[in-house]
N, C-alpha and C positions, 0 to 999 in steps of 0.2 A: 695863502699860496699863491702859485706861481704857475700858472700853465702857460707850453711853448707851443702855438698856434703855429703849425708847421704842416703840412702837408706829408710828411715821412711814409712811404710804405702804404698800410693800409690803415693806419693812424693819423684822427685828423686834430689829434693836439697831444702834447707830452707833459707829463707833469715831471721836473727837474728833480735829481734827488743826491744829496752830497752825506759822505758819512759822518761829518761833524758839522754842526751849527756855525764855529768860527770861519769854516771854507765856505760853507753855502753863502753866509752875509758876505763875503770878499766877492764871490762867482755873482751871485742873485743879482748884483748891480747890472752886470754887464749883461743879465738875459733883458729883465725888465727893471728900470728905474723904481718904479713902485713897489717891487717885492721886497717879502719881511721872512725871514730864513726862521723857522720852528725847530724844537725838537718835538719827537715822537717817539713811544716806544716800538718797539718792533713786532710787537705781535699786531697793535693797532694798526699799524701801518701797512703790514699784511692782511689783514685779516677784515680790515673795514676801509680804509682809505683807498688799496689798490681796488679791494670790490667795487668800490663806488666808481672808480678811475675807469676802468673797465666796464661795468655798466652803460658809461658814457662813450664808450669806444674807444678810450685814451691809453695810453700806456706810460710807464714810468721812461723817464733819461737819466739813466745812472751816470753820474759825474759828466755833466755835460760841461762843455765847455767852447771857446773862439772855433775850435777847429773839429772836434766831434764829442762823438757822446754813441753810449752802448746803448740802445733801446730793447727794452724788456717786459714782456709781460707778467702777472701775478707768478703763473708758473715755472717761468724759467726763473725767478726771482729765487723763487722757495727751493728750486733746485740747486742752483747755487750756493744758495747758504747749507744746504745738506753736505756740500764737499768742506767746506770749512771748520 
């Protein structure tokens, strides 16, 4: 897991998230040279990983790149997923 340490808004750190492992592997090297990409079932991501991240004060950085990212909490991600 790679955590982006940044003081963006109310979050002390961000968990970078990409839609596919291959894209994550390509982009993770820009975030942190020791980054390791991995796949995770959506239910585990929403109900376990994001719960733990939020308990520690963090949020998800959706599709981060060198120019920008969308920072979202678990409820925002779940709401977004209901629309697709």
